Every structure is written in structure tokens, then in C-alpha cells.
N, C-alpha and C positions, 0 to 999 in steps of 0.2 A: 881760842881766838879765831875769828873768821878770816876768810881768804883776803879780805881787805884790811886786815889788822885790827878790826873792831873787837873790843872785849865784851863778851857776853856774861850774863849772870850765871852763877853756878848753882845747880839745884839737883834734886833727885828725880828719878823717873816718876815716882809716886807724886811728888809735888808738881811736877811738870803736867801730869795728867789732871791734877786738881785745878791748876791754874787754867788749863784748856777748858775744863768744865765751867769754871767761874766766868771765863770770857764768853763762852757760848750763852750762858744764862743771862749775862748783862747785855749781850748784843741783840738778842731776839726774845721778845716776850712769849713766843710760841714754844720755846725750848723748855723742857722740864726733864728732871732725872727721876727715874723710878726703879725700884728693885728691893731685894731683901736687905734690910739693915743699912740702907744708904743714908738714912736720916740721923736719927738719934745716935746710933752706934758709929756713924761716920764711914760706913762701908766695911766690908769683911776684911779688906786689905788697907783700910784707912785712906782711900783715895778721895772720898767725898767728905772728910772730916771738916766740920765748920760750915758747910754749905747750907745746912738746914737753918742755922742760926742767921745766916746772911740773907737767904732767899725765901724762907718760910716753907710750911708744909704743902702749899699748893704747887711749889716748883720743885721740891725735893721730897718725894713720896715714898714712904716705907710701904711694902706690899706683903701680902700673905705669902707663905712658902708654897707657891704654886706657879712654877715657871710657865706652864701652858697658859694659865690665866693672865699673868701680868705681861707676858709677851704678846698675847692676843689683845689685851687692853692697849698696849703700845701701838699695835697695828691699827686698831680702831681709831686711836687718837691721830695717827698719821693720816689715815684716810679722811679724817674730819678737818685737816689743815694744821694740826699741831706738828712740832718737831721733837718727838720724844727721844730721849737717850735712855735705853733700858740696860740696866746692869744685871748680869747673871753671875753668881759667885764663882763658879768654875765651869769649864767646858763640859765636864761630865754631867753637870746638872742641865746643860742646855739640851740634852737629848730628850728631856721631858717636854721641851717646847719645839722639838723638831717638826712636828706636824704643823704648827703655826708658821714656822720659818719657811719650810719647804713648800707647803701646800697653800699658804696664803701670802706671806710677805713676798716671796720670790715669784709668784705667778699671777697676782692680781692685775698688774699693768698689762701683761700679755693677754690674759683671759678677758679683760674688759676692752680690748681694742685701744689701749692707750688712755682710757678714761680715768683709771684709778691708780695714780702713782702712790707709792708707800715710802715717804721720806723718813725712814726709821733708822736709828743707830742702835746697835746692840753691842755692848762691851762685855767681855768676859776674860777671866784669868785662865791661862792654859799652862801646861807643862809641869815638870817634876823637878826634883832636886831639893825639896824641903820636907821630906819625910811626912807626907800627907796621905800616903798609901793609894791603893788602886782606884778608889772612888773619887779622888780629888787631884789626880796627877797626870792624866793622859793628855796627849797632843792630838786633838781631833780636828784641827783647823783644815787639814787636807780633805776631810769629809765635806765640809762646807764649801771649800774651793771647787768641789765637783758640781755645785748647783748653779745653773744659769739663772740670771735675774737678780743676783746680789753681787756686791763688791766685798772682798775679803782683805783686810789690812792686818799687818803684823809689825807694828812699830818696834824696832829693836834698839833704838837709841833714845836718849833723853830728849833730844831736839825733835825727833819724830813724835814722841809721846806728847810733846807740847804743841806741835803745829799740825798734826794730821787730823785732829778732831774737827776743826772748823770746816774744811772742805767736805768731811764726811757728813756733818750736819747739813750742809748746804746741798748735798747730792739729793736729787729727786728719787733715787732708788735706795733700797735697803743696803746698809753698810754694816758689816760685822767687823769688830776690832778685837784682835786677840792680844792680850797683854801677858807676857810670860811672867809667872810669879817670881822668878829669880831676879828679875830686873828692877823690881820696885825700889830697892835700896841703892841701886847703882846711881852714882852722881855724874854729872856732866855739864858742859857749858851750853847755854841756850841763847841764841841770837834771834832777833826779830827776823822773819823771813823777808828777803829782799823782793821776792816775787811770791804769788800764791803757791802753796805747796802742791807739788805734782804727785798725784796718786797713781799715775799710769806707768811710772818708770822705776826700775831698780836703781840702786846706787852702788858705785864702786867705793868700797870702804878702805881698800888698800890696793893700789895698782901693782901689777906684776906681769911677768912674761913667761914663766915656766909652767904654770898650772892654775886653773881656775877653781877656787873654793866657792861653791854656791850654796847659800844658806839664808836663813831668816830668823827673826825673833831671838829666843834665848840661846840659840846655838851661835849667833854671831860673835859674842865675846870669845867663845872657845876657838872659832875659826881664826880670829885675829891673833890669839896667843899661839896657835899652831903655826900661823904664818911667820910670826917672829922667830919661833924655834927653827922653822925651816930655812929662814934667811941666814941664821947662824951656821947652817949646814950647806949654804951655797945654793939654796933653791928659792927662787923668787916667785912667791905665790900671790895671785890676785884674789881678793876677797869681794864677792858680789853679795849684797844684801838685797834679797828680792823685794822686801817691803810690802808689795801687793801680791797676794797669792791668787787672786782672781780679779781682773785678768792678768795673767803672767806677762812679763815683758820679755817676749821672745827675742827681740832685737838685742837687748843687753846681754842675754845668755850667749847667743850665737856670735856676737861681736867679740866677747871675751874668749870664747873657745877658739875662734879664728886667730886670735892673738897668741894664745898659750898652747893650743893643740892637745890639751889634756884637761880632765875635769874630775873633781870630787864633789858630790852633792851631800850636804850634811843636813839631816832632818831628824828631829827628836821623835817623830811618829814611828810606828812599826813600819818595817821595810815593805811588807806585802801590800800592794795597792796604795802606796804612799804618794805624797806630793813628790818625793825624791824620785819615784818611779816615773811620774809624769814628766818631770824635768829631764830625766835620763832619756825617755822616749823621744822628747822633742829634740834633744841634742843629736840622737841617732837619726832622726828624720831630716833635720835641717843642716847638721854640721858633720855628717858621717865622714866626708872626705877631708875635713880639717883635723880629725882626730889621729893622734899617733899612738894612742893606747885606749883600751876599753874604759868607759866611764865607771868610776868607783862610787859606791854609796856607803855612807856611814849613818846607821839608824839605830833606834832602840831595839833591845832584845824583844822577841815576840812573846812577852809574858805580861800578865797584869803587873803594874808597877809595884815593886816590893816596898814595904815599910822600912825595914832595917837599912840603915845608912849605907853599909858596904854593899849590900845587894842592890840598892837603888843606884848607887854610883856605877856598879858593874853593868846594870841594864841600860844606862844612858850612854849616848855618844860622848866621848872624852877627848881631850887634846891628843893623847897618845894614839887613839884610834884614828884620828884625822891624819896625823903625821904618818902613821903606818900605811894608810890608804894612799897617801901622796907618794910614798916610796915605791909602793906596788905599781903606780902609774908611770913613774919616771925612771926607775932603776932597770 
């Protein structure tokens, strides 16, 4: 239920993203979806199921298994005035298109002196927890957040999955959307946005006064569960959902730390050179004198993601790891 008491429709993250795509295709004839198995198969994770039958093969295009080729085609279409939405099955496969993303999509506006905008959206699944092993399970969105010239989104709630696509499609610059695979079956309430969705600011998902839990994407549900456990122990944790990984909302982070004086950053990527490292560095630079304890980080083990379930669970940040990090900061 919304803040004004309005009742929203209940749906899943997958269905919310599908409805967002449907809305974008209806709203603008320049929008089309392309990627491996997005048409007849309905998408590797079922997000585009039924869209081919509704919009036809010109608007929902199956592509060959060549990420470099179809991401490049999407860049070309964007340069020609279209609004392509390109789906890459997993973030691991996006590395085959990294040359296109880094050297073309992210740079053409700058290198052309503002003459060549690239209004391209690239969606991809990220993250582990589904026993898909090392070639399908890594969290590399922090790598992309390193690149100037693109916007990087990580919708962590059903509502963001439903409403973040429209402003992404409208953005004149390339936008990458990372959808955590563990979230597709999550259900939640979706209300129509009362104002256009803000892609520049983080969200406080749970207010608190004792410590800031800063996270995004698939780690948000774990942070919220950890906050509930901590509340039962008398620790009032605030949960910050970054939502946009580039540009980061520094003000939201520093304001929260100024209020709580402690921080734990939860990031499913590897610890070394991670987004968690960047957030921790910014807290040290901008909020050092607000801190009453060192910043804690909870990240994945620095190994290729295991296939075996128990090993995969051991490699990933878990609720118990978050709770333990909080106790190190507050005890």
C-alpha cells in the first residue's frame, strides 16, 4: 500500500519488467527489443514471454549468439534515431561486448563533440544463488560503474523493476540495467509513479539510527532481513538501496552515515576493487569525522562462483555475515 493509502497491483519482478517493456513498446514506435531468445523462447528468464506475439518480429528480434554483433547493432540503431533495448543473457556474456560498450556506446558522444548521442538500453541478468556456476553467476556491475559516459541501474524492488525502464529508454545516453537473477520470482506491490521515477537518488528502504547498511540489487533482501534480526537485538539499522551505481548518490550515503555514525557495505561482487571499495572510500573521504568505527564490507569470496549449492552459499554474502559485520562495528 502506498503512503497515501492507495492499493497497488501485486506482481512479480519478472512480470513487472515485462510490463515495463510492453509499455515502452506501446509508447514509442522507435523502441524495439533485441537479444538471444527474446522472441520465440520468451527470454532466457521469461521476461519477454508473449511480446513477440503482441508486437511482431520487427519489434522483438531474436539475434545470433554474438554479443559483440548485436550490441553493436543496437548502438548503430541508436545512432540512427531508434531506441533499442538490448538484452544480454548474463553479465558474464556481456564481456564479449565490452569493446562495443566501452569504446563505442560510452565514448561516441564525447568523441563527436556532442553530435552523436547513443540512446541505448542494455539489460542483463547478474548475480548468483541459482547454481549456474562460474560462467553465469558473477556480479560485474561494479566494472561497468567504472566507465564514464553510461548510467548503471540496479533495480532491487518490484516497483523499481516496473518503473525504472521508462526513464532509461528516454535517457539520451546509454543505460545499463542489471537485474539480479534471484529477484525474478519475488513478488511485490506496484503503484503508478506519482512523479517521474528519479534515477539520480538512492532510497532509504528502512530508516534507522544505529548503523547504515548500504547495498543494492540482490543483496537488498538480505540486508532487510539482517536489519530485522538486528532490531530484535536492540540495534536499529538503516538500509540504503543505492539503485543507481553510476552516478552514485553521495549525498544519500553521507547523510545516512552522519545520522548513524557507522556503516556496513554489502556487495555481491568480489571485495578487491569492488563497488563496495568505492563506497567505502567515499565515506572515508567525505564522512571520516562522522564515523565512530571503521567501515565494514561484506562481499563474495574471491573465487570463481562454485556450482555446488553449499559452496555457492558459503561464497556469497549471507544474512549472518551482515549481522556479524554490524556487531564488529557497534560492539
